[in-house]
N, C-alpha and C positions, 0 to 999 in steps of 0.2 A: 163444647168449646172447648179453644184452646188458654192459657196463659195469656194474661194482658201485657199490654212492652212496660206497663210500671214494675210486675211477679218479671219480666226478665232483665229490666235494670236492675233490680236487686241481685239476682241472680246473678246476674255479673260481674259486679259492683262487691258482691261478695267474692266474689270466686277468682277479681283481680289483685280485693288488696289484702284478701287473707281471714278480715277481720269484720264482725257488724256493727259493731261502733265505728269504723273508718267509711265500711258505707251506709251510717246513716246521717254521718257528720257529711258525706259527701252525696246525699241528698236533700238536706235537711229535713228529717223528718228523726221520730227516736229507734231506738234498739231495737223493739218491743215492737213496731208498726214491720219493720228488715226481718225478724221474727219469722212475723205472720206470714209474711208474704213469699219468704222463703218453703214456711209449713204446707201452704197452699197449696205448689206447685207440688210439691212430695203427696201431700194427701190429694191429688188433682189425676196423678199418672201412677200412685200407689209405689214410687221410685226412691230412694234416699239419695236425698245428694250431695250431701254434705257429714260429712262423721268429727261430734262434737267431742272435745274434750278438755279437760276445767283450762285448759291451755291456747286448746287453739281450732280452729275448723280445717279439716281435711277432704278435699272434693273427692267424688267418689267412681268411679270409674263411669260410673252413669251419666255423673257431672261430667267429667271431665268429655263425652262425647257429644253433649249435649252442648254443651257452649257455643262449639261455632256457629251451630245456626241458629242459636238465643245471638250472639253476636251482628250476624249477617242480618235478620233480623231488623233489630234495633238500630244496627246502620241504614238498611232500608228507608226505615220509619222517619227516620230523622234529613237521608235524603229528598224522600218527599218531604217532609215537613218545610225545608230548602226552596226545595221547586214551589212551591205555593206561595209562601213569604216573598221570594224571585216577581213570579205572576201578579201578584195583587200589585209590589212595588214597577213592576214595570220595566225590571229588568233581564225578560225575558217573557218567552211566548209567540207565537203564534195570531195574523190579522189574515183573514180574507175578505176582501176588497172586490165587487165591479165595480168598472169606472167604465161610463161611455167615451167613446173614442177620441172624440173634441174634449172634454175633460183632461181624460187622458196625454194627449199632447202639450194642450193651452196651459194647466196649471195644476197638475200633482206635481210636477220636478220640482216644481216650489216648495209645497208641503213633503214630497217624497222627503226633500235635502234636509226640511226643516224637524222631522220628526226621527231621520236618521241621526242625525247629532248629541240629538240626549239620547234617544233609546238605540244604540247600535247594537247590540242583540237580539233586537226582534224579527221574527223575521215575517216577509210579506210575500204574498202570495196574490200578483195583481193579475183582473182577468177583464182588461176591456173590449168590449164586447158595447154591439151598436142600442144605441139608448134605448128602443122600442123591447130587447131583451130583460132590461136590466131590472124588470119588475121579474118577472119570469127567472133569472139566476138567481133573485137574494130568497123569492119564496120556497126557490129549491132547496134552500142548505145550500147553494156550490159555494157562499159569496155570506158575511157576518154583516155588512150592508154595502149600500152600494150609492153613487155621486154621479150625478148625469141631468141632463136637461128634460124630465120626463111631467106626467100630467098626472098629476092625482084625478084619478080614475073610477071615488069613492070605495075601493076595497076595505070592507074593513080590517081584515088581516095587513092591510101597508101602511109605515106611519112613513108621511114624506112633511121632509120640514125643509125652506127654500133658506137657502144659505146666502146668494147674492143672485143680483139681476145687473144687465145691463142692454138697453138697446141696440136692433139693429144692423150695424153698421155696414156703413158703404166702403170698401177696404180696397185701397188701391196704393198706384206705386207713393214712397216720396219724391215729388218732385221742387220744392219748394215754396210751392201754393200750395195742393191738393192736403197737403200735413194742416196747412195753418188755417184751412175752413174750421169755424167750431160747429156745425150743425147744415148738412146738405137736405133737399128732397125729395120726398121719394117722384116729382115732377120733375125736378133738374135732374138726375140722373137715366132716366129715362132712357133718352136717346145715347148711353155708354154702350159700351158692348158690356153686356151682364152675366154675370157666373155664377148658377144657382143650383141650391142642392133641386134632388131630382124630386119629379112631382110626386108627392103620397108620401115626403119623410115630414116630418112634425112639423119642424122651419120655414119647407117652404106652402105647408096645409095653412101653415097659421095666416101668411103673408098674403097666400092669396087670398085670405076670406077676410080678410081686412081692408085690399085696396079694391076687391071686388062692391063693398059697400060702396062704394064714390063710382063706382063704374069703369075702372079699373083693371089692369093684366099687367103682369110682371112676359118679356117677350127677349128670353133670355139668349144668349147667341154659346150658350154651352150648356146643359145640365149635368150633374158629379150626385158620386155617392158618400163621397168622403170630405171631408174637411178639409183636411190635408192638399187632396186633389185640388181642391177650388184655389189654396195659398199659395199652392206650389206653380199655379196656373198664371195665378198674379201676377205674383213676381216674376216668374218669365214677358211679362208684358200683354199677357193674353185677354184680359179684360177687368173690369172691377166686382169683387166678390161681395156677393150679401147676404153677413153673417156678423152672431153677437159678435161689439166689439169684445167679450173675454174670451174668446176663440182665438182671438189675434197674437202667438207667444210672437214677444217680441226677441228673444235667444232667436229665434227659426228662421225671425222673415225681417229681416232688422232694414230692409228697406220698404218693408209698408205699414202704412198709419189706415187706421181707424176711423170714420169720421162720423157722427150719430148721424142718424136719418130721422125725419122728424115728416110731420103733413102726409097719416100721423105717426107718434110714435108705439114701435111696439117692442117692449119687451121678452127676453127670456131668459131664465131664472136658471141657478144651477140647485140641485136641491140634495138634499139627505136620506136614502133611501131606507130603510128595515121593516125586521119585522113586527108588526105591535105587541106580538104576547110571546117576543124570546130580549132576555137581554143584552147587553154588549156586555165583552169582555171590558178589563179597566185597561189592555192593550188598545182597543179599539176607541173607549172611550176617550185616551187622551190621543189617539189619531184624528179622532172628529175633532178636541176640542186646538187643536195645533191648524188642523182643515180650516176654521172660521178663522182663527186669527190671522191667515194668510189668505184669505182669500174678505175679509173685512179687509186690509190693508191694500189687496190690491185693484178694489170696490173701491175706495179712497181717494 
């Protein structure tokens, strides 16, 4: 076993100050404690580090050769300590996040801006994926946590925490009348040119199952795989999109409005997804705090 960090600190201070008394004052210990630390190194390596006279200490050749390595070890340990403090205080670090494409487009920019304004030196590795891929990405360890619309599939290793919800809505162009509607019914929009997510997606499956209970079915003019595609088509007048209200990024699509659909009302959630048996880093915990605050304000 090599010398301890405390022993090396005593060695470097005695070398620099040329005095056990001064070194003891610097470390706030007794002179005998400093002498013991130096002697322990000497005994361990069977090397004399200082020649002692009644008036002074004189470093030996072995001491002068060893002191550079000792200083480097101390500097490395101090750097590590500072790094650990920075991580704990969220002054540095790295977060890897998996986000469903819709959440990444509609909700994440505001969260990202709020977090970066307070923690500019934290690096963020963002993975925007399909909602069906979120669980796999997080469970594989490729992301510390995930954000998106996921279903609780009863997997013990997965922790799912709902953060916000909004009803499925009809999203159309603002024409002075559409955006003033407080609520529309499914029957009321059936005659419109509807743009929906493709069959097999979670949103479409949820819609089809809810409407089938009353013998109804959607007959869209267009089916797409990406939310941004549906919104872009709607913005160009191709039809009315059926999407969760929170998936409309007003900054990107200022000409569109979302009107909640009722009879029935169908809700979609945005949830936090993480591994149940893993803790989150301080930076990740703070990012989640900011996310909850931003989504809570948007939901309100």
